[in-house]
C-alpha positions in Angstrom: 0.0 0.0 0.0 2.8 2.4 0.9 4.7 1.6 -2.3 1.7 2.1 -4.5 0.7 5.4 -2.8 4.3 6.7 -2.9 4.7 6.0 -6.6 1.4 7.7 -7.6 2.0 10.6 -5.2 5.6 11.1 -6.5 4.4 11.1 -10.1 1.7 13.6 -9.3 4.1 16.0 -7.6 6.8 15.7 -10.2 4.5 15.9 -13.2 2.6 18.9 -11.8 5.8 20.9 -10.9 7.5 20.1 -14.2 4.4 21.3 -16.1 4.1 24.4 -14.0 7.8 25.3 -14.4 7.8 24.6 -18.1 4.6 26.6 -18.7 5.7 29.6 -16.6 9.0 29.9 -18.4 7.5 29.9 -21.9 4.7 32.2 -21.0 4.7 35.1 -23.4 7.4 33.7 -25.7 6.0 33.1 -29.2 9.2 32.0 -31.0 12.8 31.3 -30.5 15.3 31.9 -33.3 18.8 30.3 -33.4 21.2 28.1 -35.4 19.9 25.2 -37.4 19.6 21.9 -35.5 17.1 20.3 -33.1 14.1 22.7 -32.4 13.6 21.1 -29.0 17.3 21.6 -28.2 17.0 25.2 -29.2 14.0 25.6 -26.8 15.7 23.8 -23.9 18.9 25.7 -24.2 17.5 29.2 -24.8 14.4 29.2 -22.6 15.1 26.6 -19.9 18.9 26.7 -19.9 19.1 22.9 -19.5 20.8 21.8 -22.8 23.7 22.9 -25.1 23.0 25.6 -27.7 22.7 24.6 -31.3 25.4 27.1 -32.3 25.7 30.8 -32.9 24.1 33.1 -35.4 24.8 36.7 -36.6 23.0 39.4 -34.7 22.4 41.2 -38.0 20.4 38.3 -39.4 18.2 38.2 -36.3 17.9 42.0 -36.2 16.6 41.8 -39.8 13.8 39.4 -38.6 13.0 41.9 -35.8 12.4 44.6 -38.4 9.3 42.7 -39.6 6.1 44.6 -38.8 4.6 41.5 -37.3 7.4 41.3 -34.6 6.7 43.2 -31.4 9.9 42.5 -29.5 13.2 40.7 -29.9 15.3 39.7 -26.9 18.9 38.6 -27.8 20.7 35.9 -25.8 24.4 35.2 -25.8 25.9 32.3 -23.8 29.0 30.2 -23.7 30.5 30.7 -20.2 29.6 29.7 -16.7 30.7 30.2 -13.0 30.5 27.1 -10.8 28.0 25.6 -13.4 25.7 28.7 -13.4 25.3 30.0 -16.9 26.3 33.5 -17.8 23.8 35.0 -20.2 24.4 38.2 -22.2 21.1 40.0 -22.9 19.4 43.3 -22.4 16.9 44.8 -20.0 13.9 43.5 -22.0 14.8 40.0 -20.6 14.3 41.3 -17.1 11.0 43.0 -18.1 9.8 39.7 -19.7 10.2 37.7 -16.5 9.1 40.7 -14.3 12.2 40.5 -12.1 12.9 42.9 -9.2 16.2 43.9 -7.7 16.7 42.7 -4.1 20.0 44.4 -3.5 22.4 46.5 -5.6 21.5 47.8 -9.1 21.1 46.8 -12.7 24.2 46.2 -14.8 25.4 49.2 -16.8 29.1 49.1 -17.4 31.3 46.5 -19.0 31.7 43.1 -17.1 29.0 44.0 -14.6 26.6 41.2 -13.7 23.3 40.7 -11.9 22.7 37.3 -10.1 19.5 35.3 -9.8 18.5 34.6 -6.2 19.5 30.9 -6.2 22.8 31.7 -8.0 23.8 34.2 -5.3 22.9 31.8 -2.5 24.5 28.6 -3.9 27.6 30.3 -5.5 28.1 32.3 -2.2 28.3 35.6 -4.1 27.3 39.1 -2.9 27.2 42.6 -4.3 30.7 43.8 -4.8 32.3 40.4 -5.3 34.3 39.6 -8.5 34.9 36.3 -10.2 36.5 34.7 -13.3 34.2 32.8 -15.6 34.9 29.5 -17.2 34.6 28.7 -20.9 31.7 26.4 -21.8 28.6 25.5 -19.9 30.2 23.3 -17.2 32.6 24.3 -14.4 35.5 22.3 -15.8 36.1 24.7 -18.7 39.2 26.9 -19.1 39.0 30.1 -17.0 39.0 33.6 -18.4 41.5 34.7 -15.7 42.5 37.9 -17.5 39.0 39.5 -17.0 36.8 39.3 -13.9 33.1 40.0 -13.7 31.8 42.2 -10.9 28.5 41.5 -9.1 26.5 44.8 -9.0 23.0 43.4 -8.2 21.0 40.4 -6.9 17.5 39.7 -8.0 14.5 38.7 -5.8 13.4 35.1 -6.0 11.3 34.8 -9.2 10.3 31.1 -9.4 11.6 31.0 -13.0 14.8 30.1 -14.9 16.2 33.5 -14.0 16.8 32.4 -10.4 19.7 30.2 -11.6 21.4 32.5 -14.0 24.1 35.1 -14.1 23.0 38.0 -16.3 25.1 40.6 -18.0 25.2 42.8 -21.1 25.9 41.5 -24.6 29.0 43.7 -24.8 30.4 42.0 -21.7 30.1 38.5 -23.3 31.6 39.8 -26.5 34.5 41.6 -24.8 35.4 38.5 -22.7 35.7 36.4 -25.9 37.5 39.1 -28.1 40.8 37.9 -29.6 43.8 39.6 -28.1 46.4 38.0 -30.4 47.8 40.2 -33.1 47.2 37.6 -35.8 43.4 38.0 -35.1 43.3 41.8 -35.1 41.6 41.9 -38.5 39.1 39.3 -37.4 38.4 41.1 -34.2 37.8 44.4 -36.0 35.4 42.6 -38.4 33.5 41.1 -35.4 32.3 44.5 -34.4 30.2 44.5 -37.6 29.3 40.8 -37.5 28.6 40.2 -33.8 27.2 36.8 -32.9 24.6 35.8 -30.5 23.3 32.3 -29.5 19.6 32.9 -30.0 16.8 35.3 -29.7 13.3 35.3 -28.1 10.6 36.7 -30.4 7.2 38.1 -29.5 4.6 38.9 -32.1 2.1 41.7 -32.4 -0.7 39.3 -33.6 -1.4 35.6 -34.3 -0.6 36.3 -37.9 3.1 36.3 -37.1 2.9 32.9 -35.6 1.1 31.6 -38.7 3.5 32.9 -41.3 7.0 33.7 -39.9 8.3 30.3 -38.5 7.9 28.5 -41.8 9.3 31.5 -43.7 12.4 31.6 -41.4 13.0 27.9 -41.6 12.7 27.7 -45.4 14.3 31.0 -46.5 17.1 31.7 -44.1 20.1 30.1 -42.4 18.3 30.4 -39.1 16.0 28.0 -37.3 12.7 29.1 -35.8 11.2 26.9 -33.0 7.8 27.4 -31.4 8.1 26.8 -27.6 4.5 25.7 -27.1 4.7 23.0 -29.8 8.0 21.6 -28.7 7.1 21.5 -25.0 3.8 19.8 -25.8 5.6 17.3 -27.8 8.1 16.7 -25.0 5.2 16.2 -22.5 3.5 13.8 -24.8 6.6 11.7 -24.7 6.9 12.1 -21.0 3.2 11.5 -20.5 3.5 8.0 -22.0 6.1 7.1 -19.4 4.2 8.7 -16.5 1.0 7.0 -17.5 2.8 3.7 -17.6 4.2 4.2 -14.2 0.9 5.3 -12.8 -0.7 2.1 -14.2 2.0 0.1 -12.5 1.4 2.0 -9.2 -2.4 1.3 -9.5 -1.6 -2.4 -10.0 0.6 -2.3 -6.9 -2.3 -0.7 -4.9 -4.7 -3.4 -6.2 -2.2 -6.1 -5.0 -2.0 -4.3 -1.7 -5.8 -4.5 -1.5 -5.7 -8.3 -2.1 -2.9 -8.5 0.5 -5.2 -6.8 3.1 -8.0 -9.2 2.1 -5.8 -12.3 2.5 -4.4 -11.0 5.8 -7.7 -10.3 7.3 -9.2 -13.5 6.0 -6.4 -15.6 7.6 -6.7 -13.5 10.7 -10.4 -14.2 11.0 -9.7 -18.0 10.6 -7.1 -17.8 13.3 -9.3 -15.7 15.7 -12.5 -17.7 15.1 -12.5 -19.0 18.6 -11.8 -15.5 20.0 -14.7 -14.1 18.0 -17.1 -16.9 19.1 -16.1 -16.3 22.7 -16.7 -12.5 22.3 -20.1 -13.3 20.7 -21.0 -15.6 23.6 -20.2 -12.9 26.1 -22.7 -10.4 24.5 -20.8 -8.7 21.7 -22.9 -8.2 18.6 -21.9 -9.5 15.2 -22.2 -6.0 13.7 -19.8 -4.7 16.3 -17.2 -7.4 15.5 -17.7 -6.7 11.7 -17.0 -3.0 12.2 -14.0 -3.9 14.4 -12.5 -6.0 11.5 -13.5 -3.3 9.0 -11.6 -0.7 11.2 -8.5 -2.9 10.9 -8.6 -2.6 7.1 -9.2 1.2 7.3 -6.2 1.6 9.7 -4.0 -0.4 7.4 -4.9 1.7 4.4 -4.6 5.0 6.5 -1.1 4.0 7.7 -0.2 3.0 4.1 -1.3 6.3 2.8 0.6 8.3 5.4 3.8 6.3 4.9 3.4 6.6 1.1 3.0 10.4 1.2 6.0 10.6 3.5 8.0 8.4 1.1 7.0 10.4 -1.9 8.2 13.6 -0.2 11.6 12.0 0.5 11.7 11.0 -3.2 10.9 14.5 -4.4 13.6 15.9 -2.1 16.2 13.5 -3.6 15.1 14.2 -7.1 15.1 17.9 -6.5 18.7 17.8 -5.2 19.8 15.8 -8.2 18.1 18.1 -10.7 19.4 21.2 -8.9 23.0 19.9 -9.0 22.9 18.9 -12.7 20.5 21.4 -14.3 19.9 24.0 -11.5 16.2 23.0 -11.8 14.1 23.2 -8.7 11.1 20.9 -8.0 11.1 21.1 -4.2 7.4 21.9 -3.6 6.0 19.5 -0.9 2.4 20.8 -0.5 -0.5 18.4 -0.7 -1.9 18.1 -4.3 -5.6 17.9 -5.1 -5.1 14.6 -6.7 -3.7 13.2 -3.5 -7.1 13.8 -1.8 -8.7 11.5 -4.3 -5.8 9.1 -3.7 -6.6 9.2 0.0 -10.3 8.3 -0.8 -9.1 5.6 -3.1 -6.8 4.1 -0.5 -9.7 4.0 2.1 -12.0 2.4 -0.5 -9.4 -0.3 -1.2 -9.0 -0.9 2.6 -12.8 -1.0 3.2 -13.5 -3.4 0.3 -10.6 -5.6 1.2 -11.7 -5.8 4.8 -15.5 -6.1 4.3 -15.4 -9.3 2.3 -13.6 -11.5 4.9 -15.4 -9.7 7.7 -18.8 -10.9 6.5 -17.7 -14.3 7.8 -18.5 -13.0 11.3 -22.2 -13.5 10.5 -21.6 -17.2 9.6 -19.8 -18.2 12.8 -21.7 -21.0 14.7 -20.9 -20.0 18.3 -21.5 -23.4 20.1 -19.8 -25.5 17.4 -16.7 -23.2 17.2 -16.3 -23.1 21.1 -16.7 -26.9 21.2 -14.2 -27.8 18.4 -11.6 -25.0 18.4 
């Protein structure tokens, strides 16, 4: 009973939090534009920051798309470095406006190599306003450090319950300046890069649904860029995950059914073993209905204990999963509040216990008192 309850409860908690997190982070984002490759990879890397980017694109190419009258807003993103595994994202103030962030301490970045930290980043990386640090190349902490230039923390954001909480945000110029070539052999290339600046991707918002209907296909067919619609890719991802979750929920339901049979067998055997005891109680004045309810209560108590233990076990599971996701992806799923579905699960567990206990308990009404006392 505990195992079945724990599995169903864990899947409810995990599924609900993942859907909420994914839905919150794509809210208001109509399109993501980046390098050719997997559209899902583009969404995961640009919106959720949990995958590698598909590559870089020229800012001018993306800016040309932003000039389309159907486009309301374009938010550029440039990535490639990290600090202790926390991604450093070059962007502009529109990114902060999109996620409705607020400064908890310090100020917004203005100068070169100034950064603003998400709340979780500041806490877990042990950074505060005024601190400086050297970034590492790549998206994991094992990359080569840019020791010649240090970023300076000028602000820390309030907890936002979005992907922003786990990021280090700075200006596009800061990211470009960190990666500029200092070698004399690359002076010409560096000079040219001021014209052909690169970004990783861009978030696009449309003025009307017409943009969603026409622009993605046009970009994919007639340019070197790739356009991915977050809503479509996330729905596709959850369809795939849904198959696995439904399969596990079916398995958990089977385990609960088996637990009901186990309660039935246990109480049936218990009734056989306690037949003499029951007959003695009946001879001393106890009613058959009272004994029936007593055995029924046993089944209910077993189910109740199974439910409580299962809920506790599911919370331990969520805690362990949250720690693992936080370390690997900086993705938090640590909400432990009781879900609406778990109330129905509680009712279901009680019904299993009642039905499993009621069938063997009916045997109370068939006990022959004198015969049982004489033979047992």
